[in-house]
C-alpha positions as CSV (number, residue, x, y, z in Angstrom):
1,M,0.6,-10.2,-12.9
2,I,1.8,-13.6,-11.3
3,L,-1.5,-15.4,-11.9
4,S,-5.4,-15.1,-12.2
5,F,-7.8,-17.6,-11.2
6,N,-11.9,-18.0,-10.8
7,Y,-13.2,-19.3,-7.5
8,N,-16.9,-20.0,-6.2
9,G,-17.8,-16.9,-8.6
10,C,-15.1,-14.7,-8.1
11,R,-11.7,-13.9,-9.9
12,I,-8.8,-13.8,-7.5
13,Q,-5.8,-12.0,-9.1
14,L,-2.3,-12.0,-7.7
15,F,-0.1,-9.4,-8.6
16,K,3.2,-9.7,-6.5
17,I,4.8,-11.8,-4.0
18,F,7.6,-9.6,-2.6
19,S,10.1,-11.0,0.1
20,D,13.1,-8.4,0.8
21,T,14.7,-6.4,3.6
22,L,13.3,-2.7,3.7
23,D,15.7,-0.3,4.7
24,S,14.3,2.6,3.3
25,V,10.8,4.4,3.8
26,V,7.7,3.3,1.8
27,Q,6.2,6.6,1.1
28,M,2.3,7.1,1.7
29,H,0.5,5.5,-0.4
30,S,-3.1,3.8,-0.9
31,H,-4.3,0.7,-3.5
32,A,-6.9,0.9,-6.1
33,K,-10.7,-0.4,-5.8
34,N,-10.5,-4.2,-4.8
35,G,-6.8,-4.1,-3.9
36,Y,-5.4,-5.5,-0.8
37,E,-1.8,-5.8,0.4
38,I,-0.8,-8.2,3.0
39,H,2.3,-7.4,4.9
40,Y,3.9,-10.1,6.8
41,I,7.0,-8.7,9.1
42,A,9.4,-11.9,9.4
43,G,11.9,-9.8,11.0
44,G,13.2,-6.2,12.2
45,K,11.3,-3.8,13.3
46,G,9.8,-0.3,12.0
47,V,6.6,1.8,12.0
48,L,3.6,1.6,10.1
49,E,1.6,5.0,9.7
50,T,-1.9,5.7,8.5
51,E,-3.8,8.8,8.3
52,K,-4.7,8.5,11.7
53,D,-2.7,6.2,13.6
54,R,1.0,4.9,14.0
55,Y,1.8,1.3,15.0
56,D,5.0,-0.2,15.9
57,I,5.5,-3.2,13.9
58,K,8.1,-6.0,14.7
59,K,8.9,-10.0,13.9
60,D,5.4,-11.7,13.6
61,S,3.2,-8.2,13.0
62,L,0.9,-8.7,10.1
63,Y,-1.2,-5.9,8.2
64,V,-3.6,-5.5,5.7
65,T,-4.1,-2.4,3.9
66,G,-7.3,-2.3,1.1
67,S,-8.1,0.1,-1.1
68,N,-7.7,3.9,-0.5
69,V,-6.3,3.2,3.0
70,L,-3.6,5.5,3.0
71,H,0.0,3.9,4.9
72,K,3.5,4.4,5.3
73,Q,6.3,2.3,6.3
74,L,9.4,3.0,7.8
75,S,12.5,0.6,9.0
76,S,14.6,0.8,12.4
77,K,17.9,1.6,11.0
78,D,19.4,-0.7,14.0
79,A,17.1,-3.5,12.6
80,P,15.5,-2.9,9.4
81,V,12.1,-4.7,8.6
82,F,12.3,-8.0,6.5
83,E,8.7,-8.2,5.1
84,I,7.0,-10.5,3.0
85,S,3.9,-9.0,1.2
86,V,1.2,-10.4,-1.1
87,Y,-0.8,-7.9,-3.3
88,L,-4.1,-9.2,-4.7
89,K,-7.3,-8.2,-6.1
90,I,-10.8,-9.8,-5.7
91,L,-13.5,-9.3,-8.3
92,G,-17.0,-10.0,-8.6
93,N,-19.9,-11.5,-6.2
94,T,-19.2,-14.6,-4.2
95,D,-21.1,-17.2,-1.6
96,D,-17.7,-18.0,-0.3
97,A,-18.2,-16.8,3.4
98,A,-13.9,-16.5,4.1
99,I,-13.6,-14.5,0.9
100,R,-16.6,-12.2,1.3
101,F,-15.5,-11.4,4.9
102,F,-11.9,-11.0,3.8
103,A,-13.0,-8.5,1.4
104,S,-15.1,-6.2,3.9
105,K,-11.9,-5.6,6.2
106,F,-10.1,-2.5,4.7
107,F,-7.5,-2.4,7.4
108,W,-6.3,-4.8,10.0
109,I,-3.3,-5.1,12.3
110,G,-2.2,-8.1,14.7
111,K,-0.1,-10.8,15.2
112,C,0.7,-13.4,12.7
113,S,-0.2,-17.1,13.1
114,P,1.7,-20.0,12.8
115,Q,-0.4,-21.5,10.2
116,L,0.1,-18.3,8.1
117,R,3.8,-17.9,8.9
118,R,4.1,-21.6,7.0
119,I,1.8,-20.4,4.2
120,F,3.9,-17.1,3.5
121,N,7.1,-18.7,3.4
122,Q,5.4,-21.7,1.2
123,L,4.2,-18.5,-1.0
124,V,7.6,-17.5,-1.5
125,S,9.2,-20.7,-2.2
126,E,6.4,-21.7,-4.9
127,N,7.0,-18.1,-6.6
128,S,10.4,-18.6,-7.2
129,K,9.9,-22.3,-8.8
130,T,9.2,-22.7,-12.5
131,G,8.1,-26.4,-12.3
132,L,4.8,-28.2,-12.8
133,W,2.0,-27.2,-11.0
134,R,3.2,-24.1,-9.9
135,E,0.3,-21.8,-10.6
136,S,-2.3,-24.7,-8.9
137,I,-0.1,-24.6,-5.9
138,L,0.1,-20.6,-5.5
139,S,-3.8,-20.5,-6.0
140,A,-4.5,-23.1,-3.3
141,L,-2.1,-21.1,-0.8
142,T,-3.7,-18.1,-1.8
143,L,-6.7,-19.6,-0.8
144,Q,-5.4,-20.7,2.4
145,M,-4.0,-17.5,3.1
146,I,-7.3,-15.5,3.0
147,T,-9.4,-18.3,5.0
148,E,-6.6,-17.9,7.7
149,M,-6.7,-14.3,7.5
150,T,-10.3,-14.5,8.5
151,R,-9.9,-16.6,11.2
152,L,-7.6,-13.8,12.7
153,Y,-10.4,-11.3,12.1
154,Y,-13.1,-13.2,14.2
155,P,-14.8,-12.3,16.1
156,D,-14.6,-8.5,14.7
157,N,-18.3,-7.3,13.9
158,A,-19.2,-9.2,10.5
159,S,-22.3,-7.0,10.3
160,S,-20.8,-4.9,7.2
161,L,-20.1,-7.7,5.0
162,L,-20.6,-6.7,1.5
163,P,-19.4,-8.5,-1.9
164,P,-16.8,-7.0,-3.6
165,E,-17.9,-5.1,-6.9
166,D,-17.2,-6.3,-10.1
167,C,-14.4,-4.5,-12.2
168,D,-14.5,-3.9,-15.9
169,L,-11.0,-2.3,-15.7
170,N,-8.3,-3.9,-17.6
171,E,-6.9,-6.5,-15.1
172,N,-2.9,-5.1,-15.2
173,R,-4.0,-1.2,-15.1
174,S,-4.8,-0.6,-11.6
175,W,-1.4,-2.5,-10.6
176,I,0.2,-0.1,-12.8
177,L,-1.5,3.0,-11.3
178,D,-0.7,1.7,-7.7
179,T,3.0,1.2,-8.9
180,L,3.2,4.6,-10.6
181,L,2.1,6.3,-7.1
182,L,4.8,4.7,-5.5
183,E,7.3,6.0,-7.6
184,D,8.7,9.7,-7.6
185,C,5.7,11.7,-8.2
186,S,7.4,15.4,-8.9
187,D,7.5,14.7,-12.5
188,V,4.8,12.4,-13.5
189,T,2.1,13.7,-15.8
190,L,-1.5,12.3,-16.5
191,N,0.3,11.4,-19.8
192,D,2.7,9.6,-18.0
193,F,-0.1,7.4,-16.3
194,A,-2.0,7.2,-19.8
195,R,0.9,6.0,-21.5
196,G,1.5,3.4,-18.7
197,M,-2.1,2.1,-18.8
198,G,-2.2,2.0,-22.8
199,V,-5.4,4.6,-22.7
200,S,-6.0,8.5,-23.6
201,P,-5.4,10.8,-21.3
202,R,-9.2,11.3,-20.8
203,Q,-9.6,7.6,-20.1
204,A,-6.9,7.9,-17.7
205,E,-8.6,10.5,-15.7
206,R,-12.0,9.1,-15.5
207,I,-10.0,5.9,-14.5
208,I,-8.3,7.5,-11.7
209,K,-11.7,9.0,-10.4
210,D,-13.5,5.6,-10.6
211,Y,-10.6,4.0,-8.5
212,Y,-9.5,6.4,-6.2
213,G,-12.4,8.7,-5.9
214,S,-10.1,11.8,-6.6
215,S,-8.7,13.8,-9.7
216,F,-5.3,13.4,-11.2
217,R,-4.5,16.5,-9.7
218,K,-5.8,16.1,-6.3
219,L,-3.9,12.6,-6.4
220,R,-0.5,14.1,-7.5
221,Y,-1.2,16.9,-4.7
222,E,-1.3,14.2,-2.1
223,S,1.3,12.1,-3.1
224,K,3.8,15.2,-3.2
225,M,2.7,16.2,0.2
226,A,3.1,12.8,1.5
227,M,6.7,12.8,-0.2
228,A,7.3,16.4,1.3
229,A,6.4,15.2,4.9
230,S,8.5,12.0,4.7
231,L,11.8,14.3,3.5
232,L,11.2,16.9,6.0
233,E,11.9,14.1,8.6
234,S,15.5,13.8,7.5
235,E,18.0,15.7,9.1
236,N,20.0,16.5,6.1
237,I,17.6,18.3,3.8
238,T,16.9,22.0,3.6
239,I,13.1,23.5,3.0
240,N,14.7,24.6,-0.3
241,E,15.8,21.2,-1.3
242,C,12.4,19.5,-0.3
243,A,10.6,21.9,-2.5
244,A,12.6,21.2,-5.4
245,K,12.6,17.4,-5.2
246,C,8.7,17.6,-4.7
247,G,8.5,19.3,-8.2
248,Y,8.1,22.9,-6.7
249,T,10.0,25.9,-8.4
250,S,9.2,28.5,-5.9
251,L,9.2,28.0,-2.3
252,S,6.3,30.2,-1.5
253,S,4.1,28.0,-3.4
254,F,5.5,24.9,-1.9
255,A,4.8,26.6,1.7
256,A,1.2,27.4,0.6
257,A,0.6,23.6,-0.8
258,F,2.2,22.2,2.3
259,R,0.3,24.5,4.9
260,R,-3.2,23.8,2.9
261,K,-2.3,19.9,3.6
262,F,-1.1,20.3,7.3
263,N,-2.1,23.7,8.9
264,I,1.7,24.3,9.5
265,S,4.6,25.8,7.4
266,P,7.4,23.3,5.9
267,N,9.8,24.9,8.7
268,E,7.5,24.6,11.9
269,Y,6.8,21.0,10.5
270,K,10.7,20.3,10.4
271,K,10.9,22.2,13.8
272,S,8.6,20.0,15.6
273,I,10.1,16.7,14.1
274,I,13.7,17.8,15.4
275,A,12.0,18.7,18.9
276,K,10.5,15.3,19.2
277,R,13.5,13.4,17.9
278,D,15.8,15.5,20.7
279,S,13.0,14.7,23.5
280,S,13.2,10.9,22.7
281,K,17.0,11.1,23.0
282,L,16.5,12.4,26.9
């Protein structure tokens, strides 16, 4: 974690400021309770996929993914996405209207404003420094970012504003959970999660249930299926290879699990991807 600070009755935890070219697929994943990731596309182009929709993203696209919002990002091979992203959590109740408004939105996509573009670049620049007042400046820039985000949201309906719930989880553990879920999930076990968070397996199961509303088994299944769908979009992988990469020793058990999730066999899914790819070339 980069820093944690209190503001108007709530705690804001800043876990990550990232800037880089993304030339590979960011697998389908979601974030834990009270977590928000802000993605600014500073260059290139690609596609954002959620459970229900698909969005083209390009220079100056901006989107926010809150807790339990499944999303996946793909980069164009010709012009890979260059992204600046900020991951933070907002804990506790606050009377601050901007923070309450920001925390009420679990998904938003639009165009970045010039003011936010400047703030993102300043966050990256300041995070690379080690000098005096670094944390104070990062805290101030984070608050500016949240305020400018709410200006972009408006005049969306704000009738559902709710204060973020308080959190008694060790402030680093939910970030560890999110990070583990982005890694190769084929061999991960409940004990791996427990060791990563420094708790017992029983406590880890309870934490996962609390923060994702799901058991570890279901969470791992969903991660495997997201990984499988992504792998099958590749022209250079067979169904057997995909099953093995996702941790299945039996092709029939993999096919059954895939059909249960997508109502289609892996082979049919791959054929449909190839057909779409071929039709787009016409």
